[in-house]
C-alpha positions as CSV (number, residue, x, y, z in Angstrom):
1,M,114.4,89.6,93.3
2,I,117.6,92.4,92.7
3,G,120.1,90.1,92.4
4,N,122.7,91.9,90.0
5,R,120.5,94.4,88.0
6,I,121.6,97.1,89.9
7,T,120.8,100.9,88.7
8,S,120.5,103.7,90.0
9,R,119.8,108.1,89.1
10,T,120.8,111.1,90.7
11,A,118.0,113.4,91.9
12,D,119.0,116.8,93.3
13,G,122.0,115.4,93.8
14,V,121.4,112.7,95.7
15,R,122.2,109.1,94.3
16,I,118.8,106.9,94.2
17,P,119.6,103.4,93.8
18,G,117.3,101.0,92.2
19,T,117.3,98.3,89.9
20,W,115.4,96.6,86.6
21,R,113.6,94.1,85.0
22,H,112.0,93.5,81.5
23,A,108.4,94.7,80.9
24,F,106.2,94.9,78.4
25,I,105.3,98.2,76.8
26,R,102.0,98.8,74.8
27,N,102.5,102.3,72.9
28,G,100.6,100.8,70.1
29,D,102.2,97.9,69.4
30,Y,104.2,95.9,72.1
31,Y,107.7,97.2,73.2
32,L,110.2,94.8,74.8
33,T,111.6,97.7,77.5
34,D,113.6,97.5,80.9
35,L,111.6,98.6,83.5
36,F,113.8,100.6,86.3
37,I,112.0,100.7,90.3
38,Y,114.2,103.0,92.6
39,A,114.2,103.2,96.2
40,D,112.7,106.7,96.5
41,G,109.1,104.7,95.2
42,L,109.0,106.0,91.4
43,I,108.9,103.7,88.4
44,D,110.6,104.6,85.1
45,C,107.8,103.0,82.5
46,W,109.0,105.5,79.8
47,G,108.9,108.1,81.8
48,L,109.0,108.7,85.8
49,V,105.9,107.6,87.8
50,T,104.7,107.4,91.0
51,L,103.9,104.0,92.7
52,E,100.2,105.4,92.0
53,E,100.8,106.4,88.6
54,F,102.3,103.0,87.8
55,E,99.6,101.0,89.3
56,R,96.9,103.3,87.2
57,K,99.5,102.4,83.9
58,L,98.7,98.9,84.6
59,R,95.2,98.8,84.7
60,S,95.1,101.3,81.5
61,G,97.8,98.1,80.0
62,W,100.3,100.6,78.9
63,V,102.7,98.8,81.1
64,A,101.3,95.0,79.9
65,T,100.5,92.0,81.8
66,E,98.5,90.5,78.9
67,L,99.9,90.0,75.4
68,P,97.2,89.2,72.9
69,D,98.3,86.6,70.3
70,G,99.1,88.1,66.8
71,A,100.2,91.0,68.5
72,R,103.1,93.0,67.0
73,V,106.7,93.7,69.2
74,S,110.0,94.7,69.0
75,A,113.3,95.2,71.0
76,H,114.0,98.6,69.7
77,D,117.1,97.9,67.5
78,L,117.1,94.5,68.0
79,A,114.1,92.5,66.1
80,V,110.1,92.9,65.1
81,W,108.2,89.4,65.6
82,K,104.6,88.6,66.3
83,F,102.9,87.2,69.8
84,S,102.5,83.3,69.3
85,E,100.6,82.1,72.4
86,P,101.9,84.5,74.5
87,H,101.6,84.0,78.0
88,S,102.0,86.2,81.1
89,W,102.7,85.0,84.2
90,H,101.8,88.2,85.5
91,T,98.5,89.6,86.1
92,P,99.0,94.0,86.8
93,E,97.8,92.8,90.6
94,L,101.1,90.4,91.1
95,L,103.4,92.8,89.4
96,L,102.8,95.6,91.2
97,A,103.1,93.6,94.1
98,E,106.8,92.4,93.2
99,I,107.4,96.1,92.2
100,R,106.0,97.2,95.6
101,D,108.2,94.2,97.0
102,T,111.2,95.6,95.3
103,I,110.8,99.6,96.4
104,D,111.1,97.5,100.3
105,Q,114.2,95.4,99.2
106,L,115.6,98.7,98.2
107,N,115.3,100.6,101.0
108,G,116.2,97.6,103.3
109,R,113.0,96.8,104.7
110,P,111.0,93.8,105.1
111,D,109.2,92.9,101.9
112,S,106.0,91.0,102.0
113,T,107.6,87.6,102.1
114,D,109.4,88.5,105.3
115,R,106.3,89.9,106.8
116,C,104.9,86.4,106.6
117,L,107.6,85.0,108.0
118,A,107.4,87.0,110.7
119,A,104.1,87.4,111.8
120,V,104.3,83.1,111.4
121,D,107.2,83.7,114.1
122,V,105.5,85.7,116.1
123,F,102.7,82.9,115.7
124,L,104.3,80.1,116.9
125,A,105.8,81.4,119.6
126,E,102.9,82.0,121.3
127,R,99.9,80.7,119.2
128,T,96.9,83.2,120.5
129,E,93.8,84.4,118.6
130,E,95.4,88.2,118.6
131,N,98.7,86.3,117.1
132,R,96.5,84.9,114.1
133,A,95.3,88.1,112.7
134,P,97.4,89.5,109.7
135,P,99.8,92.5,110.1
136,A,98.6,95.9,109.3
137,P,99.6,96.3,105.1
138,P,102.9,98.9,104.9
139,T,102.9,102.4,104.9
140,T,103.6,103.9,101.5
141,P,107.0,103.9,100.5
142,S,109.4,106.9,101.9
143,P,113.4,107.1,101.7
144,R,115.1,104.8,104.5
145,P,117.0,107.3,106.8
146,N,120.9,106.0,107.7
147,G,121.2,104.3,111.0
148,I,118.0,102.7,111.6
149,T,118.6,99.2,112.0
150,R,116.5,96.0,110.9
151,S,115.5,93.4,113.7
152,A,117.7,90.4,114.5
153,T,115.4,87.8,113.3
154,W,114.5,89.5,109.7
155,T,118.8,90.3,109.6
156,A,119.3,86.7,110.4
157,R,116.9,85.5,107.4
158,T,118.1,87.6,104.2
159,S,121.6,88.5,103.0
160,R,120.0,91.9,101.6
161,S,121.4,95.0,102.6
162,S,120.7,98.5,102.1
163,S,123.4,100.7,99.8
164,W,121.8,104.0,101.1
């Protein structure tokens, strides 16, 4: 969820909207840092990467979702401590899904919750086996051109808006 965590970067003279969330980077020790997510699908996790590269960084543990007991942690220029009985609410798969949803939200597209609710609406309107099947997964994120409108059902369900 984006909330008030709004940021942007400029690429080729174009403002790319984004947001951020906290994350741990494992670079020897663990570092509490900000993970920046942008509407064009790039993620800054101590360097701009594509969604596919980000997934590899998650799988490698560079972006850490598993936090070992006793590991040294740092918040730059703020504090240093050691984990004691850490528990993470994210797996690499869950964090990746959250990032994908965030990119959809930044582009004014339905996220996974919106797509699920739309599929339920279709099924409830006409309860057929065909309508029971899950919708096809979304394609790779790309910037949303100006002028594309959302469906009335999706717009009524969300107060999200796209700034670009």
